[in-house]
Structure formats: C-alpha cells, structure tokens
LONURO-124488 format. One record per residue (C-alpha): x, y, z; residue number from 1. Coordinates in Angstrom, 1 decimal, always signed. Layout:
# LONURO-124488
<xx: X yy: Y zz: Z num: NUM> .
...
***
This chain:
# LONURO-124488
<xx: -21.6 yy: -3.8 zz: -0.2 num: 1> .
<xx: -20.2 yy: -6.3 zz: +2.3 num: 2> .
<xx: -17.3 yy: -6.0 zz: +4.7 num: 3> .
<xx: -15.1 yy: -7.9 zz: +2.3 num: 4> .
<xx: -16.0 yy: -5.5 zz: -0.5 num: 5> .
<xx: -18.4 yy: -7.6 zz: -2.7 num: 6> .
<xx: -21.4 yy: -5.9 zz: -4.3 num: 7> .
<xx: -23.3 yy: -8.9 zz: -5.3 num: 8> .
<xx: -24.5 yy: -9.5 zz: -8.9 num: 9> .
<xx: -24.6 yy: -6.4 zz: -11.1 num: 10> .
<xx: -27.7 yy: -5.1 zz: -12.9 num: 11> .
<xx: -28.2 yy: -7.6 zz: -15.7 num: 12> .
<xx: -27.8 yy: -5.1 zz: -18.6 num: 13> .
<xx: -24.4 yy: -4.0 zz: -17.1 num: 14> .
<xx: -23.3 yy: -7.6 zz: -16.8 num: 15> .
<xx: -24.2 yy: -8.2 zz: -20.4 num: 16> .
<xx: -21.8 yy: -5.6 zz: -21.6 num: 17> .
<xx: -19.0 yy: -6.1 zz: -19.1 num: 18> .
<xx: -16.7 yy: -7.7 zz: -21.6 num: 19> .
<xx: -17.1 yy: -4.7 zz: -23.9 num: 20> .
<xx: -16.7 yy: -1.8 zz: -21.4 num: 21> .
<xx: -14.5 yy: -0.9 zz: -18.5 num: 22> .
<xx: -17.1 yy: -0.8 zz: -15.7 num: 23> .
<xx: -16.2 yy: +1.2 zz: -12.6 num: 24> .
<xx: -17.2 yy: +1.5 zz: -9.0 num: 25> .
<xx: -16.7 yy: +3.9 zz: -6.1 num: 26> .
<xx: -16.5 yy: +2.8 zz: -2.5 num: 27> .
<xx: -15.3 yy: +4.0 zz: +0.9 num: 28> .
<xx: -13.6 yy: +0.7 zz: +1.9 num: 29> .
<xx: -10.2 yy: -0.4 zz: +0.8 num: 30> .
<xx: -11.2 yy: -3.3 zz: -1.4 num: 31> .
<xx: -10.4 yy: -1.7 zz: -4.7 num: 32> .
<xx: -8.3 yy: -4.4 zz: -6.4 num: 33> .
<xx: -9.2 yy: -5.6 zz: -9.9 num: 34> .
<xx: -12.4 yy: -7.7 zz: -9.8 num: 35> .
<xx: -12.8 yy: -7.5 zz: -6.1 num: 36> .
<xx: -16.1 yy: -5.6 zz: -6.1 num: 37> .
<xx: -17.5 yy: -7.8 zz: -8.9 num: 38> .
<xx: -15.8 yy: -10.0 zz: -11.5 num: 39> .
<xx: -17.3 yy: -7.6 zz: -14.0 num: 40> .
<xx: -15.8 yy: -4.4 zz: -12.6 num: 41> .
<xx: -12.2 yy: -3.6 zz: -13.3 num: 42> .
<xx: -11.8 yy: +0.0 zz: -12.0 num: 43> .
<xx: -12.6 yy: +0.7 zz: -8.4 num: 44> .
<xx: -12.1 yy: +4.1 zz: -6.9 num: 45> .
<xx: -11.7 yy: +5.0 zz: -3.2 num: 46> .
<xx: -13.4 yy: +8.0 zz: -1.7 num: 47> .
<xx: -14.9 yy: +9.4 zz: +1.6 num: 48> .
<xx: -18.5 yy: +8.1 zz: +2.2 num: 49> .
<xx: -20.0 yy: +11.5 zz: +1.3 num: 50> .
<xx: -18.3 yy: +11.4 zz: -2.1 num: 51> .
<xx: -19.5 yy: +7.9 zz: -2.7 num: 52> .
<xx: -23.1 yy: +9.1 zz: -2.2 num: 53> .
<xx: -22.5 yy: +12.1 zz: -4.4 num: 54> .
<xx: -21.1 yy: +10.1 zz: -7.3 num: 55> .
<xx: -23.9 yy: +7.6 zz: -6.9 num: 56> .
<xx: -26.4 yy: +10.5 zz: -7.2 num: 57> .
<xx: -24.6 yy: +11.7 zz: -10.3 num: 58> .
<xx: -24.6 yy: +8.2 zz: -11.8 num: 59> .
<xx: -21.2 yy: +8.5 zz: -13.3 num: 60> .
<xx: -17.5 yy: +8.8 zz: -12.3 num: 61> .
<xx: -16.8 yy: +10.8 zz: -15.5 num: 62> .
<xx: -17.7 yy: +14.1 zz: -13.8 num: 63> .
<xx: -15.8 yy: +17.0 zz: -12.1 num: 64> .
<xx: -17.8 yy: +17.5 zz: -8.9 num: 65> .
<xx: -15.8 yy: +20.6 zz: -8.0 num: 66> .
<xx: -17.4 yy: +22.4 zz: -10.9 num: 67> .
<xx: -20.2 yy: +20.3 zz: -12.3 num: 68> .
<xx: -23.6 yy: +19.8 zz: -10.6 num: 69> .
<xx: -24.3 yy: +16.5 zz: -9.0 num: 70> .
<xx: -27.8 yy: +16.5 zz: -10.4 num: 71> .
<xx: -30.6 yy: +18.8 zz: -11.2 num: 72> .
<xx: -33.3 yy: +19.3 zz: -8.6 num: 73> .
<xx: -36.7 yy: +21.0 zz: -8.7 num: 74> .
<xx: -35.0 yy: +24.4 zz: -8.0 num: 75> .
<xx: -32.2 yy: +23.9 zz: -10.5 num: 76> .
<xx: -28.6 yy: +22.5 zz: -10.4 num: 77> .
<xx: -27.5 yy: +20.9 zz: -7.1 num: 78> .
<xx: -23.8 yy: +21.2 zz: -6.4 num: 79> .
<xx: -21.6 yy: +19.2 zz: -4.0 num: 80> .
<xx: -21.3 yy: +22.2 zz: -1.7 num: 81> .
<xx: -25.1 yy: +22.2 zz: -1.4 num: 82> .
<xx: -25.1 yy: +18.6 zz: -0.1 num: 83> .
<xx: -22.1 yy: +18.5 zz: +2.3 num: 84> .
<xx: -22.9 yy: +19.4 zz: +5.9 num: 85> .
<xx: -21.0 yy: +22.1 zz: +7.8 num: 86> .
<xx: -18.6 yy: +21.0 zz: +10.5 num: 87> .
<xx: -20.9 yy: +22.5 zz: +13.2 num: 88> .
<xx: -23.8 yy: +20.3 zz: +12.0 num: 89> .
<xx: -21.7 yy: +17.1 zz: +12.2 num: 90> .
<xx: -20.5 yy: +18.1 zz: +15.7 num: 91> .
<xx: -24.0 yy: +18.8 zz: +16.9 num: 92> .
<xx: -25.3 yy: +15.5 zz: +15.6 num: 93> .
<xx: -22.5 yy: +13.6 zz: +17.3 num: 94> .
<xx: -23.3 yy: +15.2 zz: +20.6 num: 95> .
<xx: -27.0 yy: +14.3 zz: +20.2 num: 96> .
<xx: -26.6 yy: +10.7 zz: +19.2 num: 97> .
<xx: -23.3 yy: +9.3 zz: +20.6 num: 98> .
<xx: -23.1 yy: +8.7 zz: +24.3 num: 99> .
<xx: -21.6 yy: +6.2 zz: +26.7 num: 100> .
<xx: -25.1 yy: +4.7 zz: +27.2 num: 101> .
<xx: -25.2 yy: +3.8 zz: +23.6 num: 102> .
<xx: -22.2 yy: +1.5 zz: +23.9 num: 103> .
<xx: -23.1 yy: +0.2 zz: +27.4 num: 104> .
<xx: -26.6 yy: -0.9 zz: +26.3 num: 105> .
<xx: -25.4 yy: -2.5 zz: +23.0 num: 106> .
<xx: -22.6 yy: -4.4 zz: +24.9 num: 107> .
<xx: -25.1 yy: -6.1 zz: +27.2 num: 108> .
<xx: -26.3 yy: -8.5 zz: +24.5 num: 109> .
<xx: -23.3 yy: -8.5 zz: +22.3 num: 110> .
<xx: -22.6 yy: -12.2 zz: +22.7 num: 111> .
<xx: -26.2 yy: -13.4 zz: +22.9 num: 112> .
<xx: -26.8 yy: -13.6 zz: +19.2 num: 113> .
<xx: -30.3 yy: -13.8 zz: +17.6 num: 114> .
<xx: -32.8 yy: -16.6 zz: +17.8 num: 115> .
<xx: -31.2 yy: -18.5 zz: +14.9 num: 116> .
<xx: -27.8 yy: -18.4 zz: +16.6 num: 117> .
<xx: -29.3 yy: -19.5 zz: +20.0 num: 118> .
<xx: -31.2 yy: -22.3 zz: +18.3 num: 119> .
<xx: -28.1 yy: -24.0 zz: +17.0 num: 120> .
<xx: -27.3 yy: -27.4 zz: +18.6 num: 121> .
<xx: -23.7 yy: -28.2 zz: +19.4 num: 122> .
<xx: -22.4 yy: -31.5 zz: +20.7 num: 123> .
<xx: -19.9 yy: -31.4 zz: +23.5 num: 124> .
<xx: -16.9 yy: -33.0 zz: +21.9 num: 125> .
<xx: -13.1 yy: -32.6 zz: +22.4 num: 126> .
<xx: -12.5 yy: -32.0 zz: +18.7 num: 127> .
<xx: -14.5 yy: -30.2 zz: +15.9 num: 128> .
<xx: -17.1 yy: -32.4 zz: +14.2 num: 129> .
<xx: -16.5 yy: -32.0 zz: +10.5 num: 130> .
<xx: -19.6 yy: -32.3 zz: +8.3 num: 131> .
<xx: -18.7 yy: -34.1 zz: +5.1 num: 132> .
<xx: -21.8 yy: -32.7 zz: +3.5 num: 133> .
<xx: -20.9 yy: -29.1 zz: +4.1 num: 134> .
<xx: -19.9 yy: -26.8 zz: +1.2 num: 135> .
<xx: -18.9 yy: -24.0 zz: +3.7 num: 136> .
<xx: -16.5 yy: -25.7 zz: +6.1 num: 137> .
<xx: -14.4 yy: -28.7 zz: +5.3 num: 138> .
<xx: -11.3 yy: -30.3 zz: +6.8 num: 139> .
<xx: -8.3 yy: -29.1 zz: +4.8 num: 140> .
<xx: -5.4 yy: -31.5 zz: +4.0 num: 141> .
<xx: -2.6 yy: -29.3 zz: +5.2 num: 142> .
<xx: -1.1 yy: -31.9 zz: +7.5 num: 143> .
<xx: -1.6 yy: -34.8 zz: +5.2 num: 144> .
<xx: -0.1 yy: -32.9 zz: +2.2 num: 145> .
<xx: +2.9 yy: -31.4 zz: +4.0 num: 146> .
<xx: +6.3 yy: -32.4 zz: +2.6 num: 147> .
<xx: +8.7 yy: -32.7 zz: +5.6 num: 148> .
<xx: +12.4 yy: -32.9 zz: +4.7 num: 149> .
<xx: +15.6 yy: -31.2 zz: +5.7 num: 150> .
<xx: +16.6 yy: -31.1 zz: +2.0 num: 151> .
<xx: +14.5 yy: -29.4 zz: -0.7 num: 152> .
<xx: +14.9 yy: -30.3 zz: -4.4 num: 153> .
<xx: +12.7 yy: -30.5 zz: -7.4 num: 154> .
<xx: +12.9 yy: -32.5 zz: -10.6 num: 155> .
<xx: +10.7 yy: -32.2 zz: -13.7 num: 156> .
<xx: +8.7 yy: -29.2 zz: -12.4 num: 157> .
<xx: +6.4 yy: -27.2 zz: -14.7 num: 158> .
<xx: +5.3 yy: -23.6 zz: -14.5 num: 159> .
<xx: +1.7 yy: -23.0 zz: -13.5 num: 160> .
<xx: +2.0 yy: -19.3 zz: -14.3 num: 161> .
<xx: +4.4 yy: -16.8 zz: -15.7 num: 162> .
<xx: +3.5 yy: -13.5 zz: -14.2 num: 163> .
<xx: +4.7 yy: -9.9 zz: -14.4 num: 164> .
<xx: +5.4 yy: -7.2 zz: -11.8 num: 165> .
<xx: +3.3 yy: -6.3 zz: -8.8 num: 166> .
<xx: +1.1 yy: -9.3 zz: -8.7 num: 167> .
<xx: -1.0 yy: -8.7 zz: -5.6 num: 168> .
<xx: -2.5 yy: -11.0 zz: -3.1 num: 169> .
<xx: -5.9 yy: -10.1 zz: -4.6 num: 170> .
<xx: -4.7 yy: -11.7 zz: -7.8 num: 171> .
<xx: -3.5 yy: -14.8 zz: -5.9 num: 172> .
<xx: -6.2 yy: -15.1 zz: -3.3 num: 173> .
<xx: -9.8 yy: -16.1 zz: -4.1 num: 174> .
<xx: -12.1 yy: -13.1 zz: -3.6 num: 175> .
<xx: -15.3 yy: -11.7 zz: -4.8 num: 176> .
<xx: -18.3 yy: -13.4 zz: -6.4 num: 177> .
<xx: -18.0 yy: -16.9 zz: -7.7 num: 178> .
<xx: -18.3 yy: -16.7 zz: -11.5 num: 179> .
<xx: -20.9 yy: -19.1 zz: -13.0 num: 180> .
<xx: -18.3 yy: -20.6 zz: -15.5 num: 181> .
<xx: -15.5 yy: -21.1 zz: -12.9 num: 182> .
<xx: -14.1 yy: -24.3 zz: -11.5 num: 183> .
<xx: -15.5 yy: -23.3 zz: -8.1 num: 184> .
<xx: -19.0 yy: -23.0 zz: -9.6 num: 185> .
<xx: -18.6 yy: -26.4 zz: -11.2 num: 186> .
<xx: -17.7 yy: -27.9 zz: -7.8 num: 187> .
<xx: -20.7 yy: -26.3 zz: -6.1 num: 188> .
<xx: -23.1 yy: -27.5 zz: -8.8 num: 189> .
<xx: -21.7 yy: -31.0 zz: -8.4 num: 190> .
<xx: -22.7 yy: -30.7 zz: -4.8 num: 191> .
<xx: -26.2 yy: -29.6 zz: -5.4 num: 192> .
<xx: -25.8 yy: -25.9 zz: -4.9 num: 193> .
<xx: -27.9 yy: -23.6 zz: -7.2 num: 194> .
<xx: -26.2 yy: -20.6 zz: -8.8 num: 195> .
<xx: -28.3 yy: -18.3 zz: -6.7 num: 196> .
<xx: -26.7 yy: -19.8 zz: -3.6 num: 197> .
<xx: -23.1 yy: -19.7 zz: -4.7 num: 198> .
<xx: -22.4 yy: -16.7 zz: -2.5 num: 199> .
<xx: -18.8 yy: -15.4 zz: -2.5 num: 200> .
<xx: -15.3 yy: -16.8 zz: -2.0 num: 201> .
<xx: -15.2 yy: -14.9 zz: +1.3 num: 202> .
<xx: -18.3 yy: -16.6 zz: +2.6 num: 203> .
<xx: -16.9 yy: -20.0 zz: +1.6 num: 204> .
<xx: -13.3 yy: -19.4 zz: +2.8 num: 205> .
<xx: -13.7 yy: -22.4 zz: +5.2 num: 206> .
<xx: -14.0 yy: -24.8 zz: +2.3 num: 207> .
<xx: -10.6 yy: -25.4 zz: +0.8 num: 208> .
<xx: -12.1 yy: -27.1 zz: -2.2 num: 209> .
<xx: -13.8 yy: -23.9 zz: -3.2 num: 210> .
<xx: -10.8 yy: -21.7 zz: -2.4 num: 211> .
<xx: -8.2 yy: -23.6 zz: -4.3 num: 212> .
<xx: -10.5 yy: -23.5 zz: -7.4 num: 213> .
<xx: -10.5 yy: -19.7 zz: -7.1 num: 214> .
<xx: -6.7 yy: -19.4 zz: -6.8 num: 215> .
<xx: -5.1 yy: -17.1 zz: -9.4 num: 216> .
<xx: -8.6 yy: -16.7 zz: -10.9 num: 217> .
<xx: -8.8 yy: -12.9 zz: -10.7 num: 218> .
<xx: -10.6 yy: -11.6 zz: -13.8 num: 219> .
<xx: -7.7 yy: -9.2 zz: -14.6 num: 220> .
<xx: -4.8 yy: -11.6 zz: -14.0 num: 221> .
<xx: -2.3 yy: -11.5 zz: -16.9 num: 222> .
<xx: -0.5 yy: -14.9 zz: -17.2 num: 223> .
<xx: +2.0 yy: -15.0 zz: -20.1 num: 224> .
<xx: +1.2 yy: -18.7 zz: -20.4 num: 225> .
<xx: -2.5 yy: -18.1 zz: -21.2 num: 226> .
<xx: -1.7 yy: -16.9 zz: -24.8 num: 227> .
<xx: -3.5 yy: -13.6 zz: -24.3 num: 228> .
<xx: -6.5 yy: -14.9 zz: -22.4 num: 229> .
<xx: -7.0 yy: -12.8 zz: -19.3 num: 230> .
<xx: -8.2 yy: -14.4 zz: -16.0 num: 231> .
<xx: -7.6 yy: -17.7 zz: -14.3 num: 232> .
<xx: -6.1 yy: -19.5 zz: -17.3 num: 233> .
<xx: -2.8 yy: -21.1 zz: -18.2 num: 234> .
<xx: -1.1 yy: -23.5 zz: -20.6 num: 235> .
<xx: -1.8 yy: -27.2 zz: -20.2 num: 236> .
<xx: +1.6 yy: -28.7 zz: -20.8 num: 237> .
<xx: +0.1 yy: -32.1 zz: -21.3 num: 238> .
<xx: -3.0 yy: -31.3 zz: -23.4 num: 239> .
<xx: -1.2 yy: -28.6 zz: -25.4 num: 240> .
<xx: -4.0 yy: -26.1 zz: -24.9 num: 241> .
<xx: -5.1 yy: -23.2 zz: -22.7 num: 242> .
<xx: -7.2 yy: -24.4 zz: -19.7 num: 243> .
<xx: -8.1 yy: -23.2 zz: -16.2 num: 244> .
<xx: -5.3 yy: -22.9 zz: -13.7 num: 245> .
<xx: -7.2 yy: -25.3 zz: -11.4 num: 246> .
<xx: -7.7 yy: -28.0 zz: -14.1 num: 247> .
<xx: -4.0 yy: -27.8 zz: -15.1 num: 248> .
<xx: -2.9 yy: -28.1 zz: -11.5 num: 249> .
<xx: -5.0 yy: -31.3 zz: -11.2 num: 250> .
<xx: -3.4 yy: -32.7 zz: -14.3 num: 251> .
<xx: +0.0 yy: -32.0 zz: -12.8 num: 252> .
<xx: -1.0 yy: -33.8 zz: -9.7 num: 253> .
<xx: -2.2 yy: -36.8 zz: -11.7 num: 254> .
<xx: +1.2 yy: -36.8 zz: -13.5 num: 255> .
<xx: +3.0 yy: -36.4 zz: -10.2 num: 256> .
<xx: +4.6 yy: -33.2 zz: -11.4 num: 257> .
<xx: +5.5 yy: -30.4 zz: -9.0 num: 258> .
<xx: +4.7 yy: -26.9 zz: -10.0 num: 259> .
<xx: +6.5 yy: -23.5 zz: -9.8 num: 260> .
<xx: +5.4 yy: -19.9 zz: -10.5 num: 261> .
<xx: +7.6 yy: -17.4 zz: -12.4 num: 262> .
<xx: +7.0 yy: -13.8 zz: -11.4 num: 263> .
<xx: +8.5 yy: -10.3 zz: -11.6 num: 264> .
<xx: +8.9 yy: -7.6 zz: -9.0 num: 265> .
<xx: +7.1 yy: -7.3 zz: -5.7 num: 266> .
<xx: +5.2 yy: -10.7 zz: -5.9 num: 267> .
<xx: +2.5 yy: -10.8 zz: -3.3 num: 268> .
<xx: +2.1 yy: -7.1 zz: -2.8 num: 269> .
<xx: -1.1 yy: -5.6 zz: -1.2 num: 270> .
<xx: -2.9 yy: -6.9 zz: +1.9 num: 271> .
<xx: -1.6 yy: -9.9 zz: +3.7 num: 272> .
<xx: -4.0 yy: -12.7 zz: +2.8 num: 273> .
<xx: -3.5 yy: -16.2 zz: +4.1 num: 274> .
<xx: -5.2 yy: -17.8 zz: +1.1 num: 275> .
<xx: -2.7 yy: -16.1 zz: -1.2 num: 276> .
<xx: -0.2 yy: -18.7 zz: +0.1 num: 277> .
<xx: -2.6 yy: -21.5 zz: +1.2 num: 278> .
<xx: -4.4 yy: -21.9 zz: -2.2 num: 279> .
<xx: -1.2 yy: -22.2 zz: -4.3 num: 280> .
<xx: +0.1 yy: -24.8 zz: -1.8 num: 281> .
<xx: -3.1 yy: -26.8 zz: -2.3 num: 282> .
<xx: -2.7 yy: -26.6 zz: -6.1 num: 283> .
<xx: +0.8 yy: -28.2 zz: -5.8 num: 284> .
<xx: +3.0 yy: -25.1 zz: -6.1 num: 285> .
<xx: +6.4 yy: -25.9 zz: -4.5 num: 286> .
<xx: +8.4 yy: -22.8 zz: -5.4 num: 287> .
<xx: +7.9 yy: -19.3 zz: -6.6 num: 288> .
<xx: +10.8 yy: -17.8 zz: -8.6 num: 289> .
<xx: +10.5 yy: -14.0 zz: -8.6 num: 290> .
<xx: +12.5 yy: -10.8 zz: -9.0 num: 291> .
<xx: +11.4 yy: -9.7 zz: -5.5 num: 292> .
<xx: +8.8 yy: -10.5 zz: -2.9 num: 293> .
<xx: +6.5 yy: -8.4 zz: -0.7 num: 294> .
<xx: +7.9 yy: -8.9 zz: +2.9 num: 295> .
<xx: +4.9 yy: -10.5 zz: +4.6 num: 296> .
<xx: +3.8 yy: -12.7 zz: +1.7 num: 297> .
<xx: +7.4 yy: -14.1 zz: +1.4 num: 298> .
<xx: +7.1 yy: -15.2 zz: +5.0 num: 299> .
<xx: +3.6 yy: -16.6 zz: +4.4 num: 300> .
<xx: +5.0 yy: -18.7 zz: +1.5 num: 301> .
<xx: +7.6 yy: -20.2 zz: +3.8 num: 302> .
<xx: +4.9 yy: -20.9 zz: +6.4 num: 303> .
<xx: +3.0 yy: -23.0 zz: +3.8 num: 304> .
<xx: +6.1 yy: -24.9 zz: +2.6 num: 305> .
<xx: +6.5 yy: -23.0 zz: -0.7 num: 306> .
<xx: +10.1 yy: -22.0 zz: -1.4 num: 307> .
<xx: +10.6 yy: -18.3 zz: -2.4 num: 308> .
<xx: +13.5 yy: -18.0 zz: -4.8 num: 309> .
<xx: +14.7 yy: -14.6 zz: -5.9 num: 310> .
<xx: +16.4 yy: -14.0 zz: -9.2 num: 311> .
<xx: +19.8 yy: -12.3 zz: -9.0 num: 312> .
<xx: +19.9 yy: -8.6 zz: -9.3 num: 313> .
<xx: +19.5 yy: -7.7 zz: -13.0 num: 314> .
<xx: +18.1 yy: -11.0 zz: -13.9 num: 315> .
<xx: +14.5 yy: -12.0 zz: -14.6 num: 316> .
<xx: +12.5 yy: -14.7 zz: -16.5 num: 317> .
<xx: +12.6 yy: -12.4 zz: -19.5 num: 318> .
<xx: +16.3 yy: -11.6 zz: -19.4 num: 319> .
<xx: +17.1 yy: -15.4 zz: -19.1 num: 320> .
<xx: +14.7 yy: -16.2 zz: -22.0 num: 321> .
<xx: +12.3 yy: -18.2 zz: -19.8 num: 322> .
<xx: +8.7 yy: -18.3 zz: -21.1 num: 323> .
<xx: +7.2 yy: -20.9 zz: -18.7 num: 324> .
<xx: +7.2 yy: -23.8 zz: -21.1 num: 325> .
<xx: +10.4 yy: -25.2 zz: -19.7 num: 326> .
<xx: +11.0 yy: -28.1 zz: -17.4 num: 327> .
<xx: +12.6 yy: -27.0 zz: -14.2 num: 328> .
<xx: +15.1 yy: -28.8 zz: -11.9 num: 329> .
<xx: +16.1 yy: -27.2 zz: -8.6 num: 330> .
<xx: +19.3 yy: -28.6 zz: -7.1 num: 331> .
<xx: +19.2 yy: -29.7 zz: -3.4 num: 332> .
<xx: +19.1 yy: -27.1 zz: -0.7 num: 333> .
<xx: +19.8 yy: -28.2 zz: +2.9 num: 334> .
<xx: +17.9 yy: -26.7 zz: +5.8 num: 335> .
<xx: +19.2 yy: -29.1 zz: +8.5 num: 336> .
<xx: +21.0 yy: -26.2 zz: +10.2 num: 337> .
<xx: +18.1 yy: -23.7 zz: +9.8 num: 338> .
<xx: +19.5 yy: -21.3 zz: +7.2 num: 339> .
<xx: +19.6 yy: -22.7 zz: +3.6 num: 340> .
<xx: +22.8 yy: -24.2 zz: +2.3 num: 341> .
<xx: +23.7 yy: -23.2 zz: -0.3 num: 342> .
<xx: +22.1 yy: -19.8 zz: +0.0 num: 343> .
<xx: +21.7 yy: -19.7 zz: -3.8 num: 344> .
<xx: +19.9 yy: -22.6 zz: -5.5 num: 345> .
<xx: +21.1 yy: -23.9 zz: -8.8 num: 346> .
<xx: +18.2 yy: -24.1 zz: -11.3 num: 347> .
<xx: +18.2 yy: -25.7 zz: -14.7 num: 348> .
<xx: +15.5 yy: -25.0 zz: -17.2 num: 349> .
<xx: +15.1 yy: -27.4 zz: -20.1 num: 350> .
<xx: +13.6 yy: -25.7 zz: -23.2 num: 351> .
<xx: +11.3 yy: -27.4 zz: -25.7 num: 352> .
<xx: +14.1 yy: -27.3 zz: -28.3 num: 353> .
<xx: +16.4 yy: -29.3 zz: -26.0 num: 354> .
<xx: +18.6 yy: -26.4 zz: -25.0 num: 355> .
<xx: +19.1 yy: -25.5 zz: -21.3 num: 356> .
<xx: +19.3 yy: -22.4 zz: -19.2 num: 357> .
<xx: +21.2 yy: -22.6 zz: -15.9 num: 358> .
<xx: +21.0 yy: -19.9 zz: -13.3 num: 359> .
<xx: +21.1 yy: -19.3 zz: -9.6 num: 360> .
<xx: +18.4 yy: -17.8 zz: -7.4 num: 361> .
<xx: +18.7 yy: -16.6 zz: -3.8 num: 362> .
<xx: +16.8 yy: -18.8 zz: -1.3 num: 363> .
<xx: +14.6 yy: -16.3 zz: +0.6 num: 364> .
<xx: +14.3 yy: -18.3 zz: +3.8 num: 365> .
<xx: +15.8 yy: -15.6 zz: +5.9 num: 366> .
<xx: +16.0 yy: -16.9 zz: +9.5 num: 367> .
<xx: +16.8 yy: -20.2 zz: +11.2 num: 368> .
<xx: +13.2 yy: -20.3 zz: +12.5 num: 369> .
<xx: +11.8 yy: -20.0 zz: +9.0 num: 370> .
<xx: +14.2 yy: -22.8 zz: +8.0 num: 371> .
<xx: +12.7 yy: -25.0 zz: +10.8 num: 372> .
<xx: +9.1 yy: -24.1 zz: +9.6 num: 373> .
<xx: +10.0 yy: -24.9 zz: +6.0 num: 374> .
<xx: +11.8 yy: -28.2 zz: +6.6 num: 375> .
<xx: +8.7 yy: -29.3 zz: +8.6 num: 376> .
<xx: +6.6 yy: -28.7 zz: +5.6 num: 377> .
<xx: +5.2 yy: -25.4 zz: +6.9 num: 378> .
<xx: +4.3 yy: -23.7 zz: +10.1 num: 379> .
<xx: +1.2 yy: -25.9 zz: +10.9 num: 380> .
<xx: +3.1 yy: -29.2 zz: +10.7 num: 381> .
<xx: +5.9 yy: -27.6 zz: +12.7 num: 382> .
<xx: +3.5 yy: -26.6 zz: +15.5 num: 383> .
<xx: +2.0 yy: -30.1 zz: +15.5 num: 384> .
<xx: +5.4 yy: -31.8 zz: +15.6 num: 385> .
<xx: +6.4 yy: -29.5 zz: +18.5 num: 386> .
<xx: +3.2 yy: -30.3 zz: +20.5 num: 387> .
<xx: +3.7 yy: -34.1 zz: +19.8 num: 388> .
<xx: +7.4 yy: -34.1 zz: +20.8 num: 389> .
***
C-alpha cells in the first residue's frame, strides 16, 4: 500500500473474477473511495492498523471478530483478544524505542537523499527545463488554454456527463492504477511504455496528458449518458455511440464545441483534489450545472475557469426533463464588476425533438475576488497577469 492508497496489481485469479464479484479491502488510511485501492476493488473499509492485520490473518471481511476466532493455531482457536497488546505493553515499548535522539539523528541527513538522488545532474537555469520525452512531467497548457473575458456565455454546448448526487472528487480526479484498456494506457503505449511500467495516476500527476485521460474514469462512476455502462464512458453526440469520456472530449474539441456537466447534490464532495478541477478544464468543460456544490471544490472550479451554476431550489436535471442529449446555450454573464451580473444565468436546452427547456441557474461565483479570477480565465492566468502588470 502506498501513501496515496494504491495496492498495486491484484492477485491474478482475483483480477479475473473482479467483474463478477464485489471485491473488498481493508486499510488504515483514508483512501477508501470506489476504485481507489485498485480498479478491481469496489468496497474499501477503514480500520485501526491492528484490525487491518487481524482481518488479513482471517482472510475475509465477512467475519465477526468480537465473537469469531481470527484463525486456528497449533493450540486451538486464536481470538482478537489474544492478539491485541495491553496498554502497558504499548507504553513500555514506546519508552524503549522513542527518544529525542531518534529524531535528532534522523534529521541530520534528512535532505541529503540517497546515492541516486545525489547523482542527478541539474543545469543552473532561471526556468525549469521541460523534457519533451518525459511521460512523468510535462508542461501543461493552462496559460495557453485560458479563456480571458469579462463576459461569459456559451453557445451550442454539449453535456460530457449527466451525474447523480454526491459525486466525489475521487470520481472526478484520476487516481489509482492505470487500467490496461484505458485512454491513459493507450497514451503510454504510444510513448513506448510497457504495461509493467504504467505505474499509477498519482505517480504521473505531473503529466497532464495522462491525468486528463483519467478524468471521470473511476470504475464505479455512474453516468446517465453511458447507457448503463459503468466507469469512464459517455455518449458520443457525433458518433451516436458510447465511448470513453476522453475520446468524446477530443471529438468535441475537434468540433469546436464547449462542454458542460450536469450533476445532482454535493458535486465535488470528499477530499479537495486539484486535479478534480484541472482535468475537466483540460477536457474542455466550461460549466458545471448542479443542484449544489461542495464548498472547496466550487472554489477550485472557479480557479480553473469553470463556471459553477446551481439549479434553483427544487429544480434538477430530472425535474426539468434534461437527460444530457440537449444542446445548451448560456446567456451572457458579466463579471466586469467582480460579482456576476445577472446573478442567475439564463440557460436554454434544445432537445432532440426540437422542443426547448428554459431555466435559470444561480452563478456560484460568490466574491469579487473570485470574479476577477474567473474573468482572467482562472487563478493561474490571474496571478501571471498581476505579475506582468
């Protein structure tokens, strides 16, 4: 298990039946979202480290450790109480092992690194030297792609996803192992990387090409546009078929079509993950229309130049009869004075049968500072503009 919560590849016989069973894991970290431990593992339970060891010895989570034995030893059943140390034992061990000298000695070489780190050659340059051949760190196009304007409006936008309630940042942000059949895997193969060297999204988070291909690719994501297919899939509005979210986003870019996301309550809940806003922006998402937003993620969307729009109380995509196949127009919203004007955006959705749905959504750019960020195209272009002024 790594610090980001990835287990690495599962035992092959388990991987082979992952689509037929609900595989489970137990861990002491807090990375327990769907697919986070492994793309094959749906249910992840949190426990104290001692209980993780106990359940591992038992070999199953379908057990009541308060009554059932953990395992059977040479002298008979072994219960949890037989394994757990007494408080006095823990205290004695701490006094024996932990001392100020332990921290002082370790700290002396903290920044030295090992021989591999010390052998790295670094040129003395005023700016970072990007390596075009790297599949780990590449220069992202945040400044080049930023759309700077005091007035926001969209015409002819299509929905990349139609999501339900409580879509977390782990559904949005690339995390976990890179599945062999994913767009990210395809990219790595095209760059000469063997499957055994794919590593994880976390290890390649410095490469936007990998990360954008893993956006909305959580194995348990339910997108109503994917016609029942679970994972990183959606409807290709041009090819009239289900395809990967990344491939559809690229088709939209080729057609010069902006994208929106429809969602339910508490969009972006969970941990605050920068890639949960950065990756959608790279895919061409310009607005998210949801029933409500998690506080920090809403702010992160604004910081990446994605407009958070909130349905009026009592309204939702379902109540308005929106299924994600519509063409969306968003009337102009002026940010020249900081706060949005009007504060409710007028949205028109053109259905496939030619009928329209018109509704208003609250523009969730909540402060003049956020308005300045948004009109600059995001917080990064805003900071650059400020430095260059």
